[in-house]
N, C-alpha and C positions, 0 to 999 in steps of 0.2 A: 874326426875319423868316421868313415862310412862303413856300413855293413855290406855294401855292394862290392863284390870282388873287383879289383883293378884289372882283371883279365876281361871284364865285360866292357867293351869300348864302342864308341861312336866312330865309324869310319866313313869318310867322304871320298868317293872314288869317281874318276872320270869314266866315260864309256869304255876307254881302252884299258881300264883296270888300274891306272895310275892313282895312287893315294894322294889326295890333296890335303886332307886334315885328319888328325887322329886325336881323340880325347876319351878319357875314361868316362863311363856312364855316370859315375858318382860326381866327377868334376863337372860334367855337362849339366846335371841336374842342379848342382849348387851354383855354378857360374859358367854358363855356356860360352864356348869360344865364339866370338862374333863371326868368324869365317865359317864355322860349322853351322851356325844359324843361317848365314848367307846361303850356304849350299841348300838348306832346307826351304827357305822362304825368300831368298834373294830375287828370284825371277818375278814373283807376284809383287814383292815390295817395290821393285823398280818400275814395273808396269803401272802400279797405282801412282807412284810419284810423278811419272811422266804424264799419265792420263789426266791427273789433276793439276798439272803445271807446278809442282813443287820443286822440280829441277828443270834446268834448261836442256836443250838438245845436246849440250856438251856435258851433261851429268853434273852440273853445278847446282848445289842445293840452294833453293830460294827460301830463306827463313830469317826472321829477325832473331838474333841471338842476344839473350839478356844477361849472360854471365852465369846463369843457373842451368846447367846442362839437363838436369832431370826435369825441370819445369818446361824447358824448351822442347825436349823429346816427348813429354807427355802431351803438350799442346798439339804437336804435329801428329802424334798417334791418335789423338782424339778425332782429328780430321780424317785420318786414314781409316779409322774404324768405320765411318759411315760408308766409305767407298768399298771397304772389305765386306760389310754386311750386304750391300747391294750385289756384289759379285757372288756371294754365297747364295743369295736368294735366286739369282738368275742362273745358277749352276745346278743347284739341288732343289727340285720341286718340293721335297718334304720340308726344307727350311723355309721356302717361300710360303707354303701353306700355313706353317706354324706361326711365323711372324705376322703374316697378313691377318690371320685369325685374331691374334692379340691386338693388332693395330686397329681392328674394327670392333673390338670388344665382343667378339663372337665366342660361342661355347664349343662349337664343333668345327673341325677342319673339312671344309667342303671342297670337292674337286673342282668346283667352279672357280675357285681361287686361282687355279692354273691359268685362267684367262687374263690374269693381271700380272704385270711385271713391276718390280721395285725400281725406283729411281731416287737419287739423292737431290734434295731441294737446293743444295749449294754446289752440286757437282758440275764440273766443266762439261761433262758428257751431256747432262741435262740442258745446260745452257746452249749447247750446240744442236742437239736433236729435238729437245722439247722445251724451247725457250719460254713457252707460256707457263711452264711449271717451275721455272728457275726462280727461286725465292731465297737468296743467300741470307736474308735477314729474318727468316721465319724462326721465331723463338720457340715454337712448339713442335714442329715436325721436321726432323732431319731426313726422314725417308717417307715416301708416299707410294701408293700403288696405282697404276693406270692401266686401262684396258689395252691389251696388246694389239688389238685391231683398230681401236679408235683412241688415239693418244689424248684426246680432249676429255675423256671420261675417267673420273677417279673412282676408286673403291670407296664405298661409304661405310660408316659405322652402322651397327645394328642395335636392336633392343628398344626398350621403352623409355630409356633415360633421355636426358636433355641432349645427349650426344647422337641420338638416332638421326640418321640421314645426313649427318655431318661427314665430311671427307675423313677417311681413316688416316692414321699416321703413327709414326714411331720416333721417339727421341733416343739418341745414342750418346752415351757418356763413357769416358775412359779416364781413370784416375788412379794414382798411387795412394791417395788419402781421401776416400769417399766420405768419411765423416766430416771432413773440413770443406771439401769442394763440391760434393754432390748432395749430401743430405740437406744442407740448408736451402737448396734451391728446388728440391723435389716438389714442395707444395705449390710451386709456381707452374708446374706442368700439368696439362690436362690429359695428354696421351701417355700410353705405356712407355717405360724407360728401359732400354736394354743397357745394363751397366757392366762394362768390362772392368772388373776389379783387379788391377794389375798387381796389387799386394794382397789379394785374397781376403778382402774385408767386406764382401757382399753381404754376408750374414750379419755383420755388425750394423751395416746401414739399414738392412731390412728390419732387424730387431729394433733399431731406434725409431723407425717409422711406425712400427706396431705399438711401441711404448708411448709414442706421442699421439697415437690415434689418428695418424695421417693416412688417408685412403689414397693409395697410389699403387699402380701396377709396376712393380720392379722386377724385371726379367733377368734371370741368370743366364749368361751365355752358354754354360755347360748344359743347361736344360734344352738348348736349341741344337748346338753341335759344338762339343768341347774344342775341336780343332781351331775354331775361330779365335778363341782367347789365346791359345798357344801360339797361333800365328801372329796375333797382334803383339804379344809379349816379345816375340822374335823381332818384329819391326822395331819395338822400343830399344832392344839391345843393340840393333844395328845403328839406329839414330844416335844413341849415346856414344857408341864407338866412333862414329863419324864426327860428332861435335867435339869429342875429347881428343880427336886426332890419332886414335890408336888404329884406325883403318880409314879407308876413303871410299867414296862412291865408286871409284874406278876399281878398287880391289873387289868390292862386292859384285860389281858387274862382271868382272872376269871369272869369279867363282860361279856366278849364276849362268854365265855363258857356257861354262864347261859342264854344268850339271842339269840345267833346265832347258826349257823350250820356249822361252819368252819371245813372242813375235816382235815386240818392240826392240829387244836387244839384238835380234838378228839383223836389224837395219843399221846398227852402229858400226863404224869403222874401228880398226885397231887403235888408231890415234885418239879416238874419242875416249877410250877407257885406259889409256896409259899416260895421258898428259897430266901435268901437275895441276890439281884442281884447287880452286879457292872458293869461298862461300860468298854468295851475293846477299848482302844484308838488306834485302828489300822483300816486300810481299809480291 
């Protein structure tokens, strides 16, 4: 039982005022309706799926399914997290400055950081536009920063440590069980780690690091912009719903088409989002 009145509701409406989804706020907080989530985050979710080739042009999901929906969804969301962080960096200068500062081990946010843009080392966009920086097997840096006028130049680390003058970078992790899947590997990372704790265990992981005497820069997404984590959790809920068959990519696309302004969705035909979809079990 929730103390939030059932009269407080989440309403999803089309531009013409037609109600698409209706859910009480208490229910939305406890277990959001996937289609309500799709209305909030579906357009960027599909943009990133298409951008990184996780779906075909017919909106068929490309992923190896292991029989464990939560593990499969977490793995895909870990990949989407990198693309999402890059999008936030390149949309919000304040996010870019903060993360670039951490990535270079800097103490102050300098406006000169605005001269650098974030790119993902394993991103299809990087492979296409900046192939010299495409390093999908880089075990240390998921995101790097390059000069916006000279794409060959990378942002470097600062300070008197052994990292000085080394290229800056950021590792991105997303997990529902950070103590099991993130904490054991942190000692292997040189660069700061932005950890999306999908089950809110960031403080547990950080406390374990302190108790073990492990020197690591573990960044909390809420200290950067809390909306990033909320958005990624929304992605997770949509992926789970797709894998478990309670919704489809087509339904999410239809909701996003009615409430969002995704440029990629605008180019899809009606038949693309109403056909019977199957999953392509390949990478």
